[in-house]
KOLDOFI-932627 format. One record per residue: x, y, z of N, C-alpha, C, CB in turn; chain; residue number from 1. Coordinates in steps of 0.001 Angstrom, whole numbers. Glycine has a CB too. Layout:
N
n_east_n_north_n_up_ca_east_ca_north_ca_up_c_east_c_north_c_up_cb_east_cb_north_cb_up_kette_nr
X_Y_Z_X_Y_Z_X_Y_Z_X_Y_Z_A_NUM;
...
# end
This chain:
301
n_east_n_north_n_up_ca_east_ca_north_ca_up_c_east_c_north_c_up_cb_east_cb_north_cb_up_kette_nr
638_-1325_21728_1161_-2306_21628_950_-3033_20158_775_-2930_22707_A_1;
1767_-4033_20093_1779_-4854_18511_1141_-6186_18399_3305_-5190_17988_A_2;
500_-6464_17512_64_-7663_17338_1318_-8587_17003_-1002_-7633_16311_A_3;
1025_-9934_17566_2067_-10855_16938_1684_-10920_15234_1974_-12518_17748_A_4;
2970_-10645_14320_2892_-11010_12902_3390_-12230_12492_3498_-10129_12157_A_5;
2863_-12773_11728_3249_-14177_11126_3396_-13800_9661_2059_-15457_11370_A_6;
4436_-14160_9234_4847_-13741_7724_4916_-15151_7112_6433_-12827_7551_A_7;
4312_-15497_6176_4134_-16608_5345_5111_-16387_4034_2549_-16751_4971_A_8;
6307_-16968_4170_7337_-16424_3166_6584_-17170_1727_9221_-17016_3582_A_9;
7062_-16227_783_6705_-16362_-597_5467_-16404_-1059_7171_-17315_-1043_A_10;
4574_-16064_-290_3168_-16012_-605_2592_-14562_-298_2406_-17123_220_A_11;
1307_-14278_-751_1229_-12936_-989_-270_-12997_-855_1898_-12356_-2372_A_12;
-962_-11842_53_-2449_-11506_547_-2471_-10315_495_-2928_-11909_1884_A_13;
-3887_-9992_423_-4183_-8440_318_-5494_-7888_1017_-4307_-8057_-1210_A_14;
-5335_-6522_1792_-6653_-6353_2531_-7603_-5738_1454_-6518_-5354_3910_A_15;
-8520_-6746_1310_-10001_-6546_179_-11109_-6494_1310_-10411_-8166_-1159_A_16;
-12122_-5450_1013_-13131_-5426_1602_-14732_-5631_1340_-12905_-4600_1935_A_17;
-15404_-6324_2023_-16593_-6209_1497_-17460_-6450_2829_-16816_-7201_253_A_18;
-17860_-5136_3403_-18476_-5202_4759_-19808_-5766_4645_-18556_-3840_5439_A_19;
-20019_-6639_5755_-21157_-7343_5717_-21103_-8552_5314_-21972_-6820_5089_A_20;
-19957_-9081_4831_-19804_-10330_4704_-19940_-11381_5592_-18920_-10401_4343_A_21;
-20281_-12571_5226_-20554_-13663_6588_-19168_-14058_6761_-21662_-15197_6323_A_22;
-19113_-14101_8227_-17780_-14346_9309_-17807_-15529_9338_-17749_-13805_10831_A_23;
-16604_-16405_9448_-16214_-17761_9861_-15840_-17710_11025_-15263_-18383_9159_A_24;
-15290_-16645_11800_-15198_-16493_12959_-16240_-15417_13981_-13945_-16231_12915_A_25;
-17688_-15600_14038_-18404_-14899_14684_-18117_-14963_15977_-19517_-15114_14442_A_26;
-18263_-13767_16835_-17774_-13742_18123_-18529_-14873_18955_-17948_-12313_18717_A_27;
-19778_-15405_18564_-20373_-16221_19507_-19685_-17835_19345_-22046_-16133_19244_A_28;
-19076_-17781_18392_-18349_-19166_18128_-16865_-19131_18768_-18227_-19472_16420_A_29;
-16252_-18152_19152_-14944_-17827_19787_-14838_-18631_21064_-14797_-16275_20090_A_30;
-13516_-19088_21352_-13330_-19346_22495_-12974_-18140_23318_-12488_-20293_22515_A_31;
-13130_-18493_24674_-12539_-16773_25247_-11345_-16292_25119_-12560_-16500_26673_A_32;
-10371_-17205_24860_-9092_-17036_24929_-8335_-17023_23725_-8655_-17875_25684_A_33;
-9582_-17190_22598_-8932_-17399_21012_-8817_-15588_20723_-10334_-18499_19568_A_34;
-7321_-15630_20325_-7179_-14459_19332_-8002_-14319_18074_-5877_-14450_18876_A_35;
-8122_-12894_17359_-8854_-12727_16169_-7606_-12887_15225_-9742_-11277_16056_A_36;
-7788_-13700_14055_-6945_-13990_13204_-7312_-13304_11760_-6852_-15416_13226_A_37;
-6140_-12607_11493_-6218_-11491_10567_-5357_-11900_9405_-5751_-10120_11211_A_38;
-5610_-11871_8216_-4623_-12171_6913_-4780_-11174_6021_-4891_-13513_6108_A_39;
-3665_-10618_5819_-3222_-9577_5068_-2451_-9886_3716_-2431_-8831_5920_A_40;
-2544_-9029_2651_-2206_-9644_1541_-739_-9124_1514_-3153_-9331_296_A_41;
-302_-8103_2177_979_-7884_2232_1388_-7220_3486_1345_-7196_1143_A_42;
2849_-6937_3717_3320_-6707_5163_2835_-5382_5390_4935_-6821_5433_A_43;
2514_-4496_4044_2117_-3076_4222_994_-3094_5150_1727_-2358_2888_A_44;
-239_-3722_4619_-1502_-3826_5146_-1352_-4733_6258_-2512_-4259_4167_A_45;
-628_-5515_6735_-378_-5994_7807_129_-5329_8918_216_-6780_7576_A_46;
1053_-4439_8806_1466_-3669_9637_192_-2559_10088_2724_-3106_9025_A_47;
-440_-2341_9256_-1502_-1327_9539_-2338_-2075_10348_-2254_-710_8306_A_48;
-2739_-3234_10203_-3626_-4142_11146_-2854_-4203_12626_-3797_-5815_10440_A_49;
-1928_-4516_12444_-1060_-4618_13770_-1105_-3528_14614_351_-4803_13518_A_50;
-1187_-2282_13930_-1043_-982_14593_-2297_-842_15447_-876_237_13546_A_51;
-3694_-1279_14817_-4966_-1505_15321_-4996_-2321_16321_-5779_-1925_14465_A_52;
-4664_-3694_15702_-5021_-4841_16677_-4052_-5133_18060_-4988_-6172_15775_A_53;
-2736_-4395_18054_-1919_-4592_18977_-1778_-6413_19374_-2466_-3607_20138_A_54;
-1595_-6259_20679_-1338_-7656_21096_-2378_-8453_21157_-773_-7756_22267_A_55;
-3607_-8021_20667_-5061_-8621_20829_-5111_-9812_19664_-6380_-7325_20558_A_56;
-4432_-9710_18637_-4825_-10174_17441_-3597_-11134_16854_-5202_-8927_16528_A_57;
-3915_-11841_15886_-2660_-12569_15189_-2608_-12337_13700_-2702_-14176_15406_A_58;
-1600_-11749_13214_-1662_-11111_11836_-845_-11632_11066_-1436_-9783_11754_A_59;
-1150_-12400_9702_-489_-12983_8946_-535_-12338_7595_-832_-14205_9013_A_60;
798_-11934_7090_1090_-11238_5718_1526_-12228_4917_2137_-10095_5717_A_61;
903_-12164_3882_1419_-13458_2990_2635_-12954_2186_187_-14075_1849_A_62;
2100_-11849_1310_3531_-11060_739_4475_-10082_1280_3259_-10374_-259_A_63;
5642_-10694_1554_6484_-9634_2328_7946_-9588_1576_6657_-10087_4055_A_64;
8122_-10157_53_8951_-10499_-669_9189_-9175_-1557_8558_-11737_-1286_A_65;
10084_-8521_-1758_10177_-7657_-2614_10092_-7910_-4253_11228_-7160_-2243_A_66;
10369_-9288_-4237_10494_-9749_-5710_8874_-10189_-5990_11744_-11184_-5929_A_67;
8213_-10355_-5333_6849_-10844_-5528_6073_-9778_-6035_6228_-11384_-4296_A_68;
5229_-10360_-6995_4337_-9146_-7719_2911_-9765_-7350_4603_-8916_-9660_A_69;
2110_-8791_-6388_560_-9436_-6398_-231_-9249_-7664_-369_-8765_-5252_A_70;
347_-8476_-8627_-543_-8581_-9825_-397_-9811_-10542_-314_-7503_-10765_A_71;
686_-10546_-10650_634_-11760_-11042_839_-13068_-10249_1354_-11720_-11876_A_72;
455_-12683_-9139_724_-14032_-8156_-468_-14980_-7945_1145_-13569_-6627_A_73;
-109_-16249_-7851_-1016_-17334_-8028_-978_-18034_-6557_-549_-18344_-9318_A_74;
-2188_-17937_-6002_-2545_-18867_-4907_-2117_-20118_-4932_-3791_-18987_-4765_A_75;
-2090_-20942_-3698_-1647_-22078_-3178_-2303_-22556_-2067_-450_-21979_-2925_A_76;
-2398_-23872_-1851_-2988_-24461_-996_-2703_-24014_785_-2642_-25793_-1417_A_77;
-1705_-23597_497_-1245_-22692_2033_-2003_-21513_2074_460_-22127_2167_A_78;
-2020_-20662_1103_-2782_-19533_1258_-4378_-19601_1334_-2408_-18745_224_A_79;
-5051_-20629_655_-6299_-20986_1033_-6854_-21305_2515_-6470_-21973_331_A_80;
-5644_-21911_2846_-5578_-22674_4348_-5656_-21264_5255_-3861_-23766_4691_A_81;
-4576_-20719_4895_-4747_-19287_5915_-5775_-18586_5641_-3644_-18214_5855_A_82;
-6659_-18604_4606_-7790_-17616_4509_-8582_-18467_5072_-8280_-17011_3133_A_83;
-8918_-19452_4860_-9815_-20386_5705_-9946_-20048_6894_-9440_-21655_5791_A_84;
-9095_-20034_7624_-8613_-19838_9210_-8937_-18197_9906_-6727_-20120_9236_A_85;
-9326_-17573_8671_-9158_-15873_9163_-10558_-15666_9604_-8684_-14575_7797_A_86;
-10430_-14760_10557_-11541_-14025_10812_-11863_-12738_9919_-11424_-13678_12135_A_87;
-10637_-12126_9548_-10833_-11021_8645_-9580_-11195_7637_-10881_-9525_9463_A_88;
-10125_-10867_6509_-9055_-10868_5623_-9053_-9183_5063_-9318_-12127_4371_A_89;
-7844_-8702_4801_-7797_-7444_4296_-6699_-7521_3018_-7405_-6399_5507_A_90;
-7570_-6696_1923_-6824_-7046_590_-6849_-5662_216_-7538_-8176_-562_A_91;
-5920_-5162_-827_-5774_-3917_-1237_-6735_-3454_-2382_-4451_-3788_-1588_A_92;
-6925_-4675_-3329_-8071_-4259_-4128_-7694_-3352_-5400_-9041_-3489_-3197_A_93;
-8692_-3138_-6260_-8280_-2378_-7497_-7500_-3158_-8360_-7524_-1170_-7201_A_94;
-7560_-4278_-8281_-6777_-5149_-9370_-5348_-5633_-8877_-6548_-4250_-10760_A_95;
-5494_-5152_-7737_-3427_-5300_-7429_-3527_-6667_-6914_-2399_-4008_-5878_A_96;
-4529_-7256_-6161_-4337_-8505_-5633_-5391_-9555_-5829_-4123_-8345_-4342_A_97;
-5860_-9575_-6967_-7033_-10174_-7846_-7316_-11450_-7113_-6636_-10469_-9514_A_98;
-6130_-12141_-6724_-6116_-13618_-6566_-6926_-13825_-4954_-4301_-14259_-6649_A_99;
-6474_-12828_-4259_-7321_-12975_-3045_-8631_-13019_-3149_-7134_-12056_-2210_A_100;
-9404_-12227_-3633_-10934_-12167_-3829_-11539_-13684_-4398_-11283_-10873_-5008_A_101;
-10719_-14067_-5604_-10781_-15025_-6265_-11080_-16381_-5223_-9551_-14988_-7085_A_102;
-9984_-16651_-4578_-9886_-17319_-3142_-10721_-17181_-2094_-8856_-17015_-2576_A_103;
-11002_-16234_-1592_-11959_-15973_-635_-13342_-16464_-1433_-11907_-14344_-144_A_104;
-13568_-16196_-2314_-14944_-16401_-3092_-14954_-18075_-3062_-14959_-15642_-4891_A_105;
-14244_-18632_-2968_-13879_-20453_-3238_-14210_-21009_-1654_-11723_-20901_-3778_A_106;
-14094_-19978_-761_-14195_-20454_820_-15869_-20976_800_-13834_-18898_2162_A_107;
-15828_-22259_1681_-17249_-22338_2034_-18080_-21725_2730_-17448_-23120_2405_A_108;
-17164_-21105_3768_-17614_-20165_4976_-16824_-18774_4858_-17253_-20908_6524_A_109;
-17075_-17689_4191_-16287_-16366_3924_-16150_-15699_5337_-17108_-15304_2808_A_110;
-14775_-15350_5403_-14534_-14193_6685_-15032_-13231_6222_-13096_-13749_7193_A_111;
-14763_-12059_7312_-14957_-10581_6873_-14032_-10384_6233_-15068_-9540_7787_A_112;
-14473_-9329_5266_-13260_-8856_4003_-13345_-7587_3965_-13449_-9362_2385_A_113;
-12174_-6955_3914_-11847_-5345_3997_-11032_-4842_2672_-10833_-4996_5429_A_114;
-11854_-4264_1900_-11222_-4008_258_-10415_-2558_322_-12696_-3853_-1123_A_115;
-9488_-2278_494_-8977_-772_777_-9513_253_-352_-7237_-718_772_A_116;
-9336_-256_-1576_-9769_508_-2731_-11244_835_-2737_-9435_-225_-3959_A_117;
-11774_-334_-2438_-13488_113_-2082_-13829_1198_-1016_-14329_-1214_-1462_A_118;
-12933_994_111_-13531_2104_1162_-12649_3343_996_-13482_1582_2850_A_119;
-12041_3350_-18_-11313_4522_-207_-12023_5864_-830_-10239_4119_-1032_A_120;
-12920_5736_-1620_-13854_6630_-2125_-13110_7269_-3510_-14253_7766_-927_A_121;
-11914_6708_-3772_-11022_7090_-4858_-11753_6714_-6134_-9599_6384_-4753_A_122;
-11609_7543_-7253_-12291_7249_-8621_-11228_7192_-9670_-13388_8377_-9036_A_123;
-11424_6743_-10471_-10377_6912_-11712_-10440_8063_-12276_-10526_5996_-12822_A_124;
-9268_9019_-12881_-9473_10172_-13508_-10387_9847_-15076_-7922_10855_-13669_A_125;
-11013_10914_-15325_-11752_10784_-16702_-10900_10118_-17761_-12178_12211_-17262_A_126;
-10930_9195_-18427_-10274_8524_-19578_-9277_7679_-19155_-9709_9430_-20527_A_127;
-9074_7689_-17750_-7616_6810_-17095_-8390_5666_-16343_-6420_7863_-15763_A_128;
-7328_5254_-15602_-7639_3887_-14508_-7080_4421_-13191_-6727_2228_-14948_A_129;
-7758_4118_-12331_-7239_4125_-10875_-5962_3807_-10404_-7905_3360_-10202_A_130;
-5347_4279_-9817_-3869_4069_-9353_-4129_3433_-7995_-2894_5533_-9245_A_131;
-3979_2088_-8255_-4407_1257_-7223_-3246_1229_-6074_-4739_-185_-7829_A_132;
-2346_1827_-5753_-1230_1605_-4895_-1791_2703_-3667_416_1965_-5714_A_133;
-2826_2390_-3161_-3471_3465_-2096_-2983_3399_-794_-4957_3319_-1914_A_134;
-1829_2431_-317_-1212_2386_820_-554_3788_1059_-282_1253_816_A_135;
-245_4281_-271_647_5626_-241_98_6830_-89_1353_5828_-1362_A_136;
-1461_6439_43_-2431_7514_459_-2959_7473_2050_-3704_7376_-519_A_137;
-2453_8842_2754_-2359_8781_4228_-3967_8639_4602_-1544_10225_4929_A_138;
-4704_9491_3599_-5969_9601_4064_-6747_8048_3984_-6680_10772_3177_A_139;
-6153_7300_2864_-7075_6078_2608_-6411_4861_3913_-6845_5439_630_A_140;
-5108_5008_4120_-4693_4516_5111_-5259_4498_6309_-3818_4862_5192_A_141;
-5860_5650_7062_-6346_6132_8021_-7725_5205_8082_-6413_7660_7883_A_142;
-8571_5708_7003_-9598_5000_6781_-9714_3474_6764_-9928_5419_5798_A_143;
-8713_2636_6294_-8550_1330_6521_-8562_956_7840_-7498_916_5981_A_144;
-7533_1879_8594_-7404_1408_9966_-8594_1343_10796_-6510_2189_10628_A_145;
-9440_2576_10407_-10670_2546_11234_-11734_1432_10766_-11338_3979_11176_A_146;
-11591_1053_9562_-12651_66_9393_-12196_-1315_10178_-12913_-189_7757_A_147;
-10463_-1410_10191_-10094_-2426_10489_-10528_-2534_11902_-8832_-2567_10173_A_148;
-10423_-1456_12966_-11028_-1490_14384_-12552_-1989_14459_-10957_-6_15003_A_149;
-13627_-1297_13322_-14809_-1732_13563_-15065_-3239_13336_-15611_-971_12849_A_150;
-14168_-3983_12184_-14743_-5147_12216_-13997_-5988_13082_-14900_-5658_10978_A_151;
-12767_-5913_13629_-12219_-6171_14739_-13380_-6342_16185_-11173_-5012_14817_A_152;
-13917_-5304_16043_-14897_-5264_16929_-16227_-6031_16973_-15132_-4167_16939_A_153;
-16348_-6369_15704_-17444_-7431_15377_-17281_-8659_15722_-17706_-7559_14119_A_154;
-15939_-9030_15592_-15336_-10587_15825_-15126_-10286_17370_-13663_-11119_14825_A_155;
-14299_-9418_18003_-14052_-9633_19236_-14559_-8465_19985_-12705_-9916_19427_A_156;
-15951_-8082_20543_-16743_-7009_21105_-16093_-6826_22449_-18325_-7332_21188_A_157;
-15733_-7863_22852_-14814_-7535_24583_-14051_-6631_24534_-13782_-8633_25255_A_158;
-13076_-6395_23301_-12137_-5327_23415_-12396_-4124_22132_-10583_-6055_23354_A_159;
-13658_-3791_21958_-13958_-3005_20960_-13222_-1752_21268_-15396_-2861_20782_A_160;
-13275_-1195_22537_-12853_15_23032_-11484_5_22801_-13194_255_24406_A_161;
-10952_-1070_22953_-9026_-810_23022_-8800_-772_21417_-7811_-2494_23920_A_162;
-9770_-1619_20402_-9078_-1200_19007_-9574_127_18740_-9429_-2191_17703_A_163;
-10485_478_19026_-10793_1861_18838_-10024_3055_19395_-11963_1985_19263_A_164;
-9270_2943_20343_-7983_3757_21045_-7259_3730_20454_-7374_3495_22127_A_165;
-6800_2175_19875_-5341_2111_19035_-5458_2676_17711_-4775_588_18798_A_166;
-6667_2481_17032_-6758_3086_15951_-6671_4370_15875_-7638_2795_15476_A_167;
-7497_5005_17235_-7415_6616_17337_-5790_7153_17447_-8318_7150_18837_A_168;
-4832_5969_17889_-3440_6353_18339_-2812_6451_16818_-2624_5120_19478_A_169;
-3073_5303_16463_-2326_5166_14805_-2805_6741_13972_-3232_3412_13668_A_170;
-3865_7206_13860_-4323_8139_13290_-3805_9605_13537_-5484_7983_13505_A_171;
-3166_9507_15021_-2492_10537_15559_-1186_10552_14692_-2291_10366_17110_A_172;
-395_9318_14740_806_9268_14012_482_9669_12428_1447_7776_14184_A_173;
-480_9218_11728_-902_10008_10512_-519_11455_10219_-2238_10017_10513_A_174;
-1410_11914_11166_-1414_13221_11647_-86_13921_11272_-1651_13214_13137_A_175;
1107_13300_12124_2246_13660_11841_2885_13699_10454_2832_13028_12540_A_176;
2505_12629_9838_2763_12220_8361_2560_13603_7511_1626_10937_7822_A_177;
1093_13771_7679_581_15034_6975_1229_16282_7187_-728_15281_7310_A_178;
1744_16477_8625_2086_17339_8877_3796_17690_8164_1765_17245_10194_A_179;
4168_16636_8023_5667_16526_7148_5176_16912_5731_6495_14767_7111_A_180;
3931_16433_5034_3583_16875_3878_3402_17926_3545_2862_16503_3568_A_181;
2705_18401_4613_2096_19836_4527_3363_21069_4489_1036_20062_5995_A_182;
4685_20386_5137_5942_21176_5518_6447_21279_4040_7086_20374_6691_A_183;
6267_20145_3029_6866_20209_2052_6395_21207_1197_6926_19140_1594_A_184;
5007_20894_1068_3969_21780_288_4204_23268_621_2404_21384_687_A_185;
4575_23594_1514_4642_24959_1985_5629_25663_1156_4999_25051_3459_A_186;
6810_25026_772_7895_25476_-66_7697_25141_-1355_9120_25002_316_A_187;
7594_23933_-1460_7563_23414_-3118_6242_23056_-3819_8392_22048_-3287_A_188;
5117_23336_-3577_3849_23087_-3920_4048_23703_-5661_2645_23938_-2747_A_189;
3329_22926_-6581_3363_23039_-7859_4674_22791_-8468_2898_24202_-8165_A_190;
5749_22016_-7734_7080_21831_-8602_6505_20336_-9079_8853_21874_-7616_A_191;
7175_19873_-10169_6901_18777_-10608_7912_17718_-10578_6490_18981_-11689_A_192;
7368_16423_-10457_8137_15056_-10047_7903_14264_-11404_7430_14155_-8539_A_193;
8735_13088_-11542_8544_12140_-12608_8966_10740_-11437_9723_12489_-14233_A_194;
7977_9783_-12236_7738_8488_-11392_8310_7504_-12715_5812_8188_-10764_A_195;
8988_6523_-12278_8926_5421_-12983_7972_4199_-12974_9915_5063_-12819_A_196;
7196_4486_-12023_5641_3631_-11582_5251_4259_-10740_5549_2143_-11022_A_197;
3490_4372_-10909_2930_5409_-10309_2749_5003_-8705_1598_5758_-11078_A_198;
3636_4122_-8302_3478_3701_-6659_3402_5127_-5612_5050_2667_-6142_A_199;
4174_5869_-5910_4391_6915_-5024_3549_8322_-5364_5904_7140_-5028_A_200;
2829_8179_-6093_1856_9575_-6562_1170_10034_-5651_808_9416_-7618_A_201;
268_9314_-4869_-596_9675_-3919_398_10631_-2728_-1345_8215_-3333_A_202;
1329_10073_-2401_2402_10468_-1150_2835_11847_-1886_3951_9171_-803_A_203;
3309_11785_-3156_3727_13311_-3490_2906_14008_-4040_4762_13507_-4282_A_204;
1819_13830_-4290_977_14812_-4456_428_15243_-2924_-123_14333_-5481_A_205;
357_14698_-1844_5_15300_-639_1085_16260_-259_-237_14285_416_A_206;
2228_16295_-815_3238_16971_-531_3269_18213_-1408_4346_16161_-615_A_207;
2132_18392_-2273_2278_19446_-3059_2834_19382_-4563_3013_20206_-2345_A_208;
3250_18048_-4795_4157_18300_-6089_3173_17513_-7316_5977_17477_-5889_A_209;
3345_18004_-8394_2594_17698_-9744_3415_16666_-10702_2365_19149_-10592_A_210;
2474_15569_-10628_3239_14667_-11673_3174_14856_-12933_2931_13451_-11635_A_211;
4331_14983_-13691_4392_15263_-15022_5203_13948_-15835_5141_16734_-15160_A_212;
4956_12768_-15374_5479_11574_-15973_4306_11355_-17456_5456_10153_-14628_A_213;
4693_10947_-18397_4122_10796_-19291_3461_9305_-19139_4946_11122_-20320_A_214;
1947_9610_-18880_1281_8499_-18444_1672_6917_-19054_-106_8861_-18733_A_215;
1966_7264_-20470_2064_5890_-21392_3249_5119_-20667_2475_6205_-23212_A_216;
4240_6081_-20213_5384_5389_-19962_5153_4563_-18553_6606_6416_-19938_A_217;
4566_5230_-17585_4320_4469_-16013_3579_3400_-16492_3390_5361_-14687_A_218;
2432_3604_-17151_1543_2233_-17584_2291_1197_-18217_391_2532_-18623_A_219;
3352_1354_-19339_4086_313_-19993_5069_-155_-18766_4895_874_-21423_A_220;
5392_473_-17871_6473_-190_-16816_5652_-1018_-15946_7358_934_-15849_A_221;
4397_-664_-15343_3653_-1312_-14598_3076_-2518_-15285_2758_-480_-14109_A_222;
2594_-2682_-16539_2022_-3636_-17325_3329_-4493_-17660_1196_-3005_-18604_A_223;
4565_-4333_-17414_5978_-5109_-17991_5747_-5283_-19434_6310_-6722_-17291_A_224;
5378_-4120_-20206_5863_-4144_-21604_6705_-3108_-22048_4833_-4158_-22462_A_225;
7559_-3044_-23206_8232_-2172_-23654_7565_-742_-23894_8724_-2718_-24678_A_226;
8264_202_-23638_7742_1519_-23455_8104_1990_-25177_8620_2497_-21999_A_227;
7114_2336_-25607_7298_2943_-27125_8414_3943_-27422_6020_3703_-27539_A_228;
9233_3878_-28418_10386_4629_-28182_10023_6112_-28374_11526_4174_-29100_A_229;
8983_6631_-28781_8810_7919_-28645_8374_8461_-27484_8120_8276_-29469_A_230;
7658_7559_-26344_7552_7588_-25338_8559_7889_-24384_7108_6792_-25246_A_231;
9359_6943_-24885_10879_6614_-24113_11614_8180_-24175_12038_5195_-25169_A_232;
11644_8634_-25397_12279_9816_-25639_11658_11084_-25022_12372_9943_-27007_A_233;
10395_10951_-24921_9542_11957_-23903_10130_12089_-22678_8100_11500_-23577_A_234;
10189_10873_-22007_10772_10750_-20740_11951_10768_-20346_10507_9935_-20324_A_235;
12936_10385_-21442_14390_11159_-21367_14561_12278_-20988_15001_11307_-22400_A_236;
13654_12841_-22188_13873_14629_-22265_13304_15393_-21002_12955_15369_-23682_A_237;
12213_14663_-20354_11501_15211_-19062_12581_15299_-18054_10258_14243_-18492_A_238;
13340_14243_-17669_14248_14329_-16857_15435_14809_-16914_14351_13527_-16560_A_239;
15810_15278_-18240_16978_16113_-18431_16612_17621_-18276_17595_15837_-19827_A_240;
15459_17905_-18073_14733_19370_-18136_14635_19703_-16884_13292_19488_-18791_A_241;
14268_21085_-16810_14030_21732_-15464_12444_21597_-15147_14528_23371_-15487_A_242;
11802_20780_-15885_10279_20559_-15744_10155_19897_-14514_9585_19709_-16901_A_243;
10931_18782_-13833_10759_18200_-12974_11893_18495_-12031_10515_17048_-13350_A_244;
11421_18434_-10726_12632_18601_-9488_13101_17434_-8923_12169_19388_-8220_A_245;
12540_16368_-9305_12929_14822_-8776_12244_13665_-9283_12707_14665_-7320_A_246;
13049_12721_-9413_12542_11515_-9993_12539_10762_-8701_13419_10854_-11240_A_247;
11210_10266_-8874_10860_8951_-7585_10796_7795_-8163_9385_8996_-6728_A_248;
11848_6577_-7667_12060_5520_-8699_11961_4289_-7687_13597_5651_-9619_A_249;
10819_3468_-8585_10188_2323_-7561_11561_1226_-7759_8302_1520_-8190_A_250;
12310_1232_-6854_13399_-14_-6921_13305_-1531_-6873_14162_125_-5954_A_251;
11741_-1795_-6870_11283_-3088_-6930_10961_-3386_-8256_10208_-3319_-6084_A_252;
10577_-2229_-9173_10602_-2724_-10387_11494_-1865_-11455_9218_-2856_-10768_A_253;
12386_-2832_-11734_13490_-2287_-12688_13679_-3269_-13865_14935_-2099_-11903_A_254;
14405_-2235_-14881_14609_-3069_-16222_15411_-2321_-16940_13359_-3406_-17073_A_255;
15857_-2611_-17960_16818_-1884_-19127_16060_-558_-19142_16878_-2712_-20845_A_256;
14905_-398_-19272_14296_1000_-19452_14086_1955_-18501_13189_918_-19901_A_257;
13833_1367_-16930_13768_2097_-15925_15411_2532_-15580_12951_1301_-14825_A_258;
16456_1597_-16002_17654_1785_-15688_18217_2908_-16594_18334_551_-15742_A_259;
17665_3075_-17901_18067_4142_-18523_17602_5284_-18195_17928_4040_-19609_A_260;
16086_5720_-17576_15537_7010_-17424_16660_7215_-15806_13419_7015_-17302_A_261;
16822_6363_-14996_17584_6398_-13865_18882_7273_-14177_17900_4951_-13416_A_262;
19659_6673_-15334_20967_7083_-15659_20911_8226_-16219_21657_6261_-16426_A_263;
19681_8825_-17145_19871_9978_-17590_19515_11105_-16452_19114_10056_-18821_A_264;
18581_10822_-15493_18406_11520_-14128_19667_11991_-13494_17742_10595_-13135_A_265;
20435_10980_-13176_21706_11248_-12774_22537_12004_-13628_22288_10165_-12514_A_266;
22532_11662_-15125_23533_12547_-15790_23294_14076_-15907_23699_12061_-17119_A_267;
21876_14234_-15507_21420_15629_-15336_21606_16040_-14198_20176_15878_-15593_A_268;
21986_15622_-13048_22022_16022_-11381_20693_16414_-11367_23137_17328_-10759_A_269;
19756_15576_-11774_18063_15251_-10991_18112_14489_-9685_16976_14167_-12013_A_270;
17948_14905_-8461_17768_14156_-7621_16711_12822_-7745_17529_14983_-6754_A_271;
17157_11816_-7291_16363_10669_-7275_16034_9938_-5619_17191_9651_-8279_A_272;
14582_9698_-5762_14239_9165_-4315_13754_7752_-4551_13043_10081_-3499_A_273;
14582_6772_-4148_14043_5179_-4202_12941_5082_-3415_15066_4044_-3666_A_274;
11769_4217_-3892_10534_4032_-2873_10461_2210_-3358_8740_5304_-3335_A_275;
9787_1745_-2408_9524_214_-2339_8051_130_-2227_10267_-568_-1059_A_276;
7323_-1294_-2811_6218_-1483_-2352_5863_-1993_-1245_5767_-1933_-2978_A_277;
6686_-2734_-523_6732_-3628_1070_7482_-2716_1490_7418_-5314_1332_A_278;
7495_-3262_3056_8143_-2517_3963_9554_-2770_4079_7564_-2661_5124_A_279;
10389_-2006_4036_11878_-2134_4379_12075_-2766_5746_12593_-720_4368_A_280;
13224_-3517_5399_13283_-4453_6873_13465_-3532_8284_14780_-5590_6817_A_281;
12945_-3629_9323_12861_-2890_10523_12155_-1841_10344_14006_-2534_11049_A_282;
11203_-1503_9555_10660_-448_9492_8936_-1012_9848_11087_281_8026_A_283;
8252_44_10350_6657_-117_10416_6071_1071_9425_6020_92_12149_A_284;
5002_1187_9321_4264_1981_8179_4715_2826_8451_2912_2160_7956_A_285;
4511_3710_9618_4462_5430_10063_6274_5646_9910_3663_5825_12221_A_286;
7033_4829_10239_8485_4994_10016_8677_5053_8689_9327_3958_10576_A_287;
8427_4128_8134_8719_3920_6442_8155_5339_5753_7708_2361_5680_A_288;
6836_5736_5933_6637_6726_5322_7153_8072_5601_5604_6712_5278_A_289;
7543_8080_6824_8067_9595_7226_9499_9216_6648_8012_10148_9147_A_290;
10328_8324_6451_11255_8479_5753_11172_8654_4090_11905_7538_6154_A_291;
10154_8212_3606_10110_8454_2360_9768_9837_2041_9311_7605_1811_A_292;
9086_10693_2933_8847_12286_3097_10085_12855_3306_7902_12736_4305_A_293;
10949_12373_4291_12163_12875_4414_13035_12805_3286_12706_12338_5400_A_294;
13224_11954_2802_13808_11808_1607_13506_12727_468_13565_10630_1256_A_295;
12312_12614_356_11536_13672_-698_11901_15482_-377_9589_13373_-426_A_296;
11888_15597_925_12219_16900_1093_13743_17089_1070_11618_17384_2323_A_297;
14701_16214_1279_15833_16263_1077_16263_16591_-118_16238_15376_1405_A_298;
15563_15915_-1043_16053_16019_-2227_15545_17070_-3283_15945_14858_-2659_A_299;
14408_17963_-2711_13997_18981_-3221_14714_20373_-2457_12508_18836_-3166_A_300;
15490_20047_-1456_16115_21328_-674_17016_21625_-1350_16623_21236_702_A_301;
# end
């Protein structure tokens, strides 16, 4: 069963977590027929919540616009109102949607909050920064889904068993995605890939591929600053070489330099797989990731 999802156009929110936070929607204060209200920063996390909550919860996804950048999003009174009415807020964390943490902290009565990065147990590499695009990590998504079930059970204990069962069913679907990734790894483990931005790195790594992108390139694109000329030359040489088998291209973050890399890849007949940060129209999380993995497998074939 699917939750009723409410999309607030042009706004954005995220799954952030601080387990044990005070809730504005304690079970004792709820009417018998009230649905738990969950606010998610993006439609990706909103869909994960919907998979777990089914038709027992109302889900509000703030960001579903491909042109909206959670890194630079600024909240509004409408976002603050949605947060103030939430029983549970799910944010991505890791610097991806800091506005959400700030706005929740300003509330008189804080809802339960779940931060995907915090519950992920992922750590930054030595001398580097954590890749915050954790919704491309199937294990993290499974962990978040289970924590959503746990938190909903606190808010709505009468349906705790149903939330747990729906989280288990979703976990089974994630196992299917892992099997797809394992199938790619069985044939292509150790092959290199390049990215224009580190959005899909976790998924490609699950498929056994090695990221050979110059770190300075991906960082510059993500930070929306010019890539240094020497790094740009290194990236163009990479996609024209045999060191990588595919370019994975974030089609929601484009500009002259990413366009130049894309053109160089195509000129070299390097397969290109486009990815996005939000759900494509008509997709849910599982069908979206299955499509990404299928596109990757076809590009490598």
